[in-house]
C-alpha positions as CSV (number, residue, x, y, z in Angstrom):
1,X,0.1,0.1,0.2
2,X,1.2,3.4,-0.7
3,X,0.6,6.4,2.1
4,X,1.2,10.1,0.7
5,X,1.2,11.6,4.6
6,X,0.8,15.6,4.3
7,X,1.8,17.3,7.0
8,X,1.4,21.0,7.9
9,X,4.0,23.2,6.9
10,X,4.0,25.5,10.1
11,X,7.2,23.3,12.0
12,X,9.3,20.5,10.3
13,X,8.0,16.9,10.9
14,X,9.4,16.1,13.6
15,X,9.6,19.6,15.1
16,X,12.5,21.7,16.3
17,X,10.8,22.6,19.8
18,X,7.0,23.1,20.5
19,X,4.5,21.4,18.2
20,X,1.9,18.5,17.9
21,X,0.8,17.9,15.4
22,X,3.9,17.5,12.6
23,X,5.5,15.7,15.8
24,X,2.8,13.1,15.5
25,X,2.9,12.5,11.8
26,X,6.8,12.1,12.5
27,X,5.9,9.0,14.5
28,X,3.1,8.0,12.5
29,X,5.1,7.9,9.2
30,X,7.7,5.7,10.8
31,X,6.0,3.7,12.4
32,X,4.3,2.6,8.9
33,X,7.2,2.0,7.3
34,X,8.4,-0.4,10.1
35,X,5.2,-2.0,9.4
36,X,6.0,-2.5,6.0
37,X,4.5,0.2,4.1
38,X,5.4,2.6,1.6
39,X,5.0,6.4,2.7
40,X,5.7,9.9,0.9
41,X,5.8,12.5,3.6
42,X,5.0,16.2,1.6
43,X,6.5,18.9,4.3
44,X,9.0,21.2,4.4
45,X,12.5,20.8,3.2
46,X,13.9,20.9,6.7
47,X,11.8,17.9,8.1
48,X,13.8,14.6,8.7
49,X,12.3,10.9,7.9
50,X,13.0,8.0,6.3
51,X,9.9,8.3,4.3
52,X,10.3,9.5,0.6
53,X,10.4,13.5,1.3
54,X,8.6,16.2,-0.9
55,X,9.3,19.1,0.3
56,X,7.0,21.7,-0.1
57,X,8.8,24.8,1.3
58,X,12.4,24.9,2.4
59,X,11.8,25.8,5.7
60,X,9.1,25.2,8.1
61,X,7.2,28.8,8.7
62,X,7.7,29.7,12.4
63,X,11.3,29.0,11.7
64,X,11.5,31.7,9.2
65,X,12.0,35.2,10.3
66,X,11.3,36.8,6.8
67,X,8.1,39.0,7.6
68,X,7.0,38.5,3.9
69,X,5.9,35.4,4.2
70,X,2.1,33.9,3.1
71,X,0.8,30.5,5.0
72,X,-2.2,30.3,3.0
73,X,0.2,30.4,-0.1
74,X,2.9,27.7,1.1
75,X,0.0,25.3,2.1
76,X,-2.0,25.9,-1.3
77,X,1.0,25.3,-3.0
78,X,2.1,22.2,-1.0
79,X,-2.0,20.5,-1.9
80,X,-1.2,21.6,-5.8
81,X,1.5,19.5,-5.6
82,X,-0.1,17.0,-3.5
83,X,-3.0,16.8,-6.0
84,X,0.0,16.3,-9.0
85,X,1.0,12.9,-7.7
86,X,-2.5,12.0,-6.2
87,X,-2.5,8.9,-8.6
88,X,0.5,7.5,-7.5
89,X,-1.1,6.9,-3.5
90,X,-3.7,4.3,-2.0
91,X,-4.1,6.9,0.8
92,X,-4.3,10.3,1.2
93,X,-3.9,10.8,4.4
94,X,-4.6,15.0,5.4
95,X,-3.6,16.7,8.6
96,X,-4.4,19.8,7.3
97,X,-7.3,20.5,8.9
98,X,-9.8,21.7,6.0
99,X,-7.9,23.1,4.1
100,X,-7.7,20.4,1.0
101,X,-11.6,20.2,0.8
102,X,-12.2,22.2,-2.1
103,X,-9.7,20.5,-4.2
104,X,-9.9,16.9,-3.4
105,X,-13.8,16.6,-3.7
106,X,-13.0,13.9,-6.8
107,X,-11.2,11.6,-4.3
108,X,-12.6,11.7,-1.4
109,X,-13.2,8.1,-1.3
110,X,-9.0,8.1,-0.8
111,X,-8.4,10.2,1.8
112,X,-8.4,10.3,5.2
113,X,-8.2,13.5,7.6
114,X,-7.0,13.6,11.3
115,X,-8.5,16.6,12.5
116,X,-5.7,17.9,15.2
117,X,-8.1,21.0,16.2
118,X,-10.9,22.2,18.6
119,X,-13.7,21.7,17.1
120,X,-16.0,23.9,18.7
121,X,-16.0,27.0,16.3
122,X,-19.0,28.4,15.3
123,X,-18.2,28.4,11.4
124,X,-17.5,24.4,11.2
125,X,-20.9,23.1,11.4
126,X,-21.9,24.5,8.4
127,X,-18.6,23.8,6.3
128,X,-18.8,20.3,7.0
129,X,-22.2,19.7,5.9
130,X,-20.8,21.6,2.7
131,X,-18.3,18.6,2.6
132,X,-20.1,15.5,3.8
133,X,-18.4,13.2,1.5
134,X,-14.7,13.7,3.2
135,X,-13.9,10.3,6.3
136,X,-12.8,11.6,9.6
137,X,-11.2,10.8,12.3
138,X,-10.9,12.6,15.4
139,X,-7.9,12.3,18.4
140,X,-10.3,11.7,21.1
141,X,-13.7,10.7,21.4
142,X,-14.4,14.1,23.1
143,X,-13.2,15.8,19.9
144,X,-16.0,15.0,18.2
145,X,-18.7,16.0,20.0
146,X,-19.1,19.7,18.5
147,X,-19.6,17.8,14.6
148,X,-21.6,15.1,15.7
149,X,-23.0,15.2,12.2
150,X,-19.7,14.4,10.3
151,X,-18.2,12.1,8.4
152,X,-16.8,10.3,11.9
153,X,-14.6,7.4,10.6
154,X,-13.0,6.1,13.9
155,X,-11.0,7.7,16.8
156,X,-7.2,7.2,16.7
157,X,-5.2,8.6,19.8
158,X,-1.8,9.9,19.6
159,X,1.4,8.0,20.0
160,X,5.1,7.8,21.1
161,X,8.1,5.8,20.2
162,X,8.6,3.5,23.2
163,X,12.5,4.2,22.8
164,X,12.1,8.2,22.3
165,X,11.7,8.6,26.6
166,X,13.0,5.7,29.4
167,X,11.3,5.8,33.0
168,X,13.2,8.8,35.3
169,X,13.5,8.2,38.7
170,X,10.9,11.5,40.2
171,X,14.0,12.1,42.0
172,X,13.8,16.5,41.5
173,X,11.7,16.9,44.1
174,X,9.3,19.2,41.6
175,X,6.6,19.8,40.0
176,X,6.4,20.3,35.9
177,X,4.4,22.4,33.7
178,X,5.3,21.0,30.2
179,X,3.4,22.9,26.9
180,X,2.7,27.1,25.9
181,X,1.6,29.7,27.9
182,X,-1.8,30.4,27.0
183,X,-5.0,31.1,28.5
184,X,-7.1,28.1,28.2
185,X,-3.5,26.4,29.2
186,X,-4.2,27.8,32.9
187,X,-0.4,28.2,34.2
188,X,-1.5,30.5,36.4
189,X,-3.1,27.5,38.3
190,X,-0.1,25.1,38.2
191,X,1.6,28.0,40.2
192,X,-0.9,28.2,42.8
193,X,-0.8,24.6,43.0
194,X,2.5,24.1,43.6
195,X,2.2,26.9,46.1
196,X,-0.1,25.3,48.1
197,X,1.8,22.2,48.2
198,X,4.9,23.8,49.0
199,X,6.7,22.4,45.7
200,X,8.9,24.1,43.0
201,X,7.3,24.4,39.9
202,X,9.6,24.3,36.8
203,X,7.3,25.7,33.8
204,X,9.0,24.6,30.0
205,X,7.0,26.3,27.5
206,X,6.7,28.1,24.2
207,X,5.7,31.6,24.4
208,X,4.0,32.7,21.1
209,X,3.3,36.2,19.5
210,X,-0.4,35.4,20.1
211,X,-0.1,34.8,23.5
212,X,2.8,36.9,24.6
213,X,0.4,39.9,25.9
214,X,-1.3,37.6,28.1
215,X,2.3,36.0,29.5
216,X,3.7,40.1,30.1
217,X,0.3,41.3,31.8
218,X,-0.7,37.5,33.4
219,X,1.9,35.6,33.8
220,X,5.1,37.0,34.0
221,X,4.5,39.2,37.0
222,X,3.6,35.2,39.0
223,X,6.9,34.4,38.2
224,X,9.4,36.2,40.6
225,X,7.5,34.1,43.7
226,X,9.8,31.4,45.4
227,X,10.3,28.0,43.7
228,X,8.6,29.1,40.4
229,X,11.1,28.5,37.7
230,X,10.7,29.5,33.6
231,X,12.6,27.8,31.3
232,X,11.4,28.6,28.0
233,X,10.9,26.4,25.3
234,X,12.8,22.9,25.2
235,X,13.3,20.0,22.7
236,X,12.6,16.2,23.2
237,X,16.5,15.3,24.5
238,X,15.9,17.8,27.2
239,X,12.2,16.4,28.0
240,X,13.5,13.2,29.7
241,X,15.2,15.0,32.3
242,X,12.6,17.6,32.6
243,X,9.8,15.3,33.3
244,X,11.7,12.1,34.4
245,X,12.7,13.9,37.2
246,X,9.6,15.2,37.8
247,X,7.5,13.8,41.0
248,X,4.2,14.6,38.4
249,X,3.0,16.7,35.6
250,X,0.6,19.8,36.3
251,X,-1.9,19.9,33.2
252,X,-4.5,22.3,34.7
253,X,-6.3,22.8,31.1
254,X,-9.0,25.1,30.9
255,X,-10.4,24.4,27.6
256,X,-11.7,21.3,25.9
257,X,-8.0,19.7,25.5
258,X,-8.6,17.7,21.9
259,X,-5.9,15.1,23.2
260,X,-3.0,16.5,25.1
261,X,0.4,15.1,24.2
262,X,2.2,16.3,26.6
263,X,0.4,14.2,29.2
264,X,1.7,10.8,26.8
265,X,5.5,12.0,27.2
266,X,5.0,12.5,30.6
267,X,3.8,9.2,31.2
268,X,6.3,7.7,29.0
269,X,8.6,8.9,31.4
270,X,6.9,7.2,34.1
271,X,5.8,10.8,35.6
272,X,1.8,10.5,36.6
273,X,-0.4,13.7,35.2
274,X,-2.9,15.3,37.3
275,X,-5.1,16.6,34.6
276,X,-8.4,18.4,35.0
277,X,-11.3,16.9,33.8
278,X,-11.7,18.6,30.8
279,X,-11.1,17.8,27.1
280,X,-9.6,14.4,26.1
281,X,-8.2,14.2,29.7
282,X,-10.5,11.2,30.6
283,X,-9.2,9.0,27.8
284,X,-5.7,9.7,28.6
285,X,-5.3,9.7,32.3
286,X,-6.6,6.0,33.9
287,X,-7.4,7.8,37.1
288,X,-5.0,6.2,40.0
289,X,-3.3,4.6,37.4
290,X,-1.3,7.0,35.6
291,X,-2.2,10.2,37.7
292,X,-5.3,11.9,39.2
293,X,-8.3,13.5,36.8
294,X,-9.4,17.0,39.1
295,X,-12.2,19.3,38.9
296,X,-10.7,22.0,41.1
297,X,-7.6,23.3,43.0
298,X,-8.1,21.7,46.4
299,X,-8.9,18.2,44.3
300,X,-5.7,18.9,42.7
301,X,-3.5,19.9,45.8
302,X,-4.6,16.6,47.5
303,X,-3.8,14.6,44.5
304,X,-0.1,15.6,44.2
305,X,0.1,13.6,47.9
306,X,-1.6,10.9,45.8
307,X,0.3,10.4,42.7
308,X,3.8,10.7,44.5
309,X,2.5,7.4,45.8
310,X,1.6,5.8,42.1
311,X,3.8,3.1,40.9
312,X,6.1,4.7,38.3
313,X,6.5,1.3,36.6
314,X,2.8,1.1,36.6
315,X,2.5,4.7,34.8
316,X,5.3,3.6,32.0
317,X,3.2,0.4,31.7
318,X,0.8,2.2,31.1
319,X,2.1,4.2,28.3
320,X,3.1,1.0,26.7
321,X,-0.2,-0.3,26.6
322,X,-2.0,2.3,24.9
323,X,0.0,5.4,23.6
324,X,2.9,4.0,21.6
325,X,3.3,4.9,18.0
326,X,2.9,1.5,17.2
327,X,-0.5,1.3,19.0
328,X,-0.8,4.2,17.0
329,X,-0.1,3.4,13.2
330,X,-2.2,-0.3,13.8
331,X,-5.5,2.1,14.7
332,X,-4.5,3.8,11.1
333,X,-3.6,0.6,9.4
334,X,-6.9,-0.9,10.3
335,X,-8.5,2.3,9.1
336,X,-6.6,2.7,5.9
337,X,-7.5,-1.2,5.0
338,X,-11.4,-0.7,5.6
339,X,-11.2,3.1,3.2
340,X,-10.1,0.7,0.6
341,X,-12.6,-1.6,1.0
342,X,-15.9,0.6,1.5
343,X,-14.8,2.2,-1.7
344,X,-14.2,-0.5,-3.8
345,X,-10.7,-0.1,-4.9
346,X,-7.6,-2.2,-5.1
347,X,-4.3,-1.3,-4.0
348,X,-0.8,-0.5,-5.4
349,X,1.5,-2.6,-4.5
350,X,4.8,-1.2,-3.1
351,X,7.7,-1.4,-5.7
């Protein structure tokens, strides 16, 4: 089977720093190759993959310092190239939300679209009524709730290569916050929780231009308090020590998080997660095994002591059972075969 993976051009595949969608595409692509499939990756030139790379932009958009760049133009040019090569693939797997719909209506039965973002935007239901023929994949069951009438084809949780992280000792004596600084991620909650339990908090987070004002006015003044350390954005290599030595990861979100890949990164390090009962959190955390699901700051304060007693080997085992790249790839492979069966198409044998 010949599969095209079409990634966003915002980050390289995998991202050098923060980045969710492109990281998932990277892990899925490599796992599909390990499973014997022929994969072509449409992404930026600075991507790294064993797949055949079709470079669609010289550099990922976020790393390009030029003020004269167009995200729309870059993605439309990439989709034009995907369409030009489309007959060479059995499956076209898109990760660019809805950008490709007008261009691939005639090929919808050979496409799979994984939606990586929030779906409770007011304009989306009308749009999905315009293109009901595209098979969609959600990254959690919770994510799809605002679009119940869409053509949902399956739900596939994200996964990581098991060798990417190893179980850590949790011997750093601190709580961790990993991700990005934004109002819905609620790092302010994490700061208050750490102060209430008397533990240091290390914050490894991206600050985007869109969130700069929020950071400077609401978060930066809190960073001068004792025990609060802002590290900034970190790469995968730094995550091992950062997460592996943490007592727990705080995930105090205030929005319908579609998945939350940082939770499984922590679990891969054997680090339990304290996550708000919001979005996909109840689908990811096995309450009492890989962490605790909480509904208030008081709950979270109590949970810190509870998760300290959890077996870190069991946290790692929960990750290995449910969230490896191999598990993710196998779930997608089943959807690929089902898509071909339902479309009545034969498939091309890899050369």
